[in-house]
C-alpha positions in Angstrom: 75.3 164.8 142.2 75.1 162.0 144.2 76.1 158.4 143.0 74.9 155.2 144.5 76.9 152.0 144.8 75.1 150.0 142.3 76.1 152.6 139.5 79.6 152.0 140.5 79.6 148.1 140.8 77.4 147.6 137.6 80.0 148.0 134.9 82.4 145.9 136.9 79.9 143.1 137.2 78.8 143.3 133.4 82.8 143.0 132.5 83.1 140.0 134.8 79.9 138.2 133.3 81.2 139.0 129.6 84.7 137.6 130.6 83.4 134.5 132.2 81.3 133.7 129.1 83.9 134.3 126.9 86.0 132.0 128.9 83.5 129.2 128.9 83.1 129.2 125.1 86.8 129.0 124.7 87.0 126.0 127.1 83.9 124.2 125.4 85.4 125.1 121.9 88.7 123.3 123.1 87.0 120.2 124.3 85.2 120.0 121.0 88.4 120.4 119.1 90.2 117.7 121.1 87.6 115.1 120.6 87.8 115.8 116.8 91.4 115.5 116.8 91.2 112.2 118.5 88.1 110.9 116.3 90.1 111.9 113.3 93.6 110.1 114.5 91.6 106.9 115.4 90.6 106.6 111.9 93.6 107.8 110.1 95.1 104.3 109.2 91.6 102.7 108.1 90.8 105.8 106.2 94.1 106.1 104.4 94.0 102.4 103.5 90.5 102.8 102.1 91.6 105.7 100.0 94.8 104.0 98.8 92.9 100.9 97.7 90.2 102.8 96.0 92.8 104.6 94.0 94.9 101.3 93.2 91.7 99.6 92.1 90.4 102.6 90.1 93.7 102.7 88.1 93.5 99.1 87.3 89.7 99.1 86.6 89.7 97.3 83.0 88.8 93.9 81.7 91.0 91.4 83.6 93.0 94.1 85.5 91.4 93.4 89.1 91.1 90.0 90.8 90.9 88.9 94.4 92.2 85.9 96.2 94.8 84.6 98.5 98.5 85.2 99.2 100.6 83.3 101.6 97.1 82.5 103.5 96.0 86.2 103.5 93.2 87.9 101.4 94.8 89.7 98.6 93.6 92.1 96.0 95.7 91.4 92.8 96.0 94.1 90.2 97.2 92.7 86.8 99.2 94.8 84.3 100.6 93.8 80.9 104.2 95.5 79.9 105.8 94.4 76.6 104.3 91.0 76.5 104.8 90.1 79.9 102.1 89.8 82.6 102.9 91.4 86.0 100.9 91.5 89.2 100.5 93.9 92.1 99.5 92.0 95.3 98.1 94.0 98.1 97.8 92.2 101.4 98.3 92.5 105.1 101.1 90.7 106.9 103.1 91.1 110.1 101.0 94.4 111.1 101.4 96.2 108.0 99.4 96.6 104.7 101.8 95.4 102.0 102.2 95.8 98.2 104.2 93.4 96.1 104.8 94.0 92.4 106.1 91.2 90.3 105.9 89.0 87.3 102.6 87.0 87.4 104.1 83.6 86.8 106.6 84.3 89.8 103.9 85.4 92.5 103.7 81.9 93.9 107.4 82.0 94.6 107.3 85.3 96.7 107.2 85.2 100.3 104.7 87.3 102.3 107.3 89.5 104.0 108.8 90.6 100.4 106.0 93.0 99.8 106.8 96.8 100.8 105.0 98.1 104.1 102.6 100.6 103.3 101.0 101.5 106.5 100.2 99.8 109.8 97.1 97.5 109.4 96.4 94.3 111.3 94.0 92.9 108.6 92.5 93.3 105.4 89.5 91.1 104.4 88.4 91.2 100.8 85.2 89.8 99.4 83.8 89.6 95.9 80.1 90.4 96.5 79.3 90.3 92.9 81.3 90.5 89.6 81.1 94.2 89.9 81.2 94.7 93.5 84.0 94.4 96.0 83.7 94.6 99.8 86.8 95.4 101.8 87.3 95.4 105.5 90.3 97.2 107.1 91.2 96.6 110.8 94.1 98.7 112.2 96.3 97.8 115.1 93.8 99.7 117.5 91.0 97.7 116.8 89.4 100.3 114.3 87.5 98.7 111.6 86.5 100.7 108.2 84.3 98.8 105.6 84.6 99.9 101.8 82.6 98.7 98.9 83.9 99.3 95.6 81.9 99.0 92.1 84.1 97.8 89.7 83.2 99.0 86.3 84.8 96.6 84.1 83.3 93.8 85.8 86.5 91.9 86.7 86.2 92.0 90.3 87.0 88.3 91.5 87.0 84.8 91.3 
């Protein structure tokens, strides 16, 4: 039986087309994966800060437990606790490029310095606004300029001044 050249070349061409298609799919997938990783890394700090503040505010969501104000010239969220007839406050604010948390007796808060709080994560700015007595608007700006806005409903109605 006589074979022609097309029947000899066809399987090789088919294999090459399959290989090039598979390679194209792998390269396209790698580019998509790199974009997703880049996007998630860009938003890591602001997303983490928003999740952190949400949990802190939710844990203090009771009458008189949440307030907003200023601490050393910075917007701050003030979370109040009562322990054995003493009032304590957790002050969350930004200073020196970090989101900071300071826990102290409420009456000693004005004596504390802005660098006295524990650095939580890198953050350029935290803007806090009481939209109403039950709604807080938080804006986080990280050191790369990424901004994340979060609105939190305060169930107890203790959301600010």
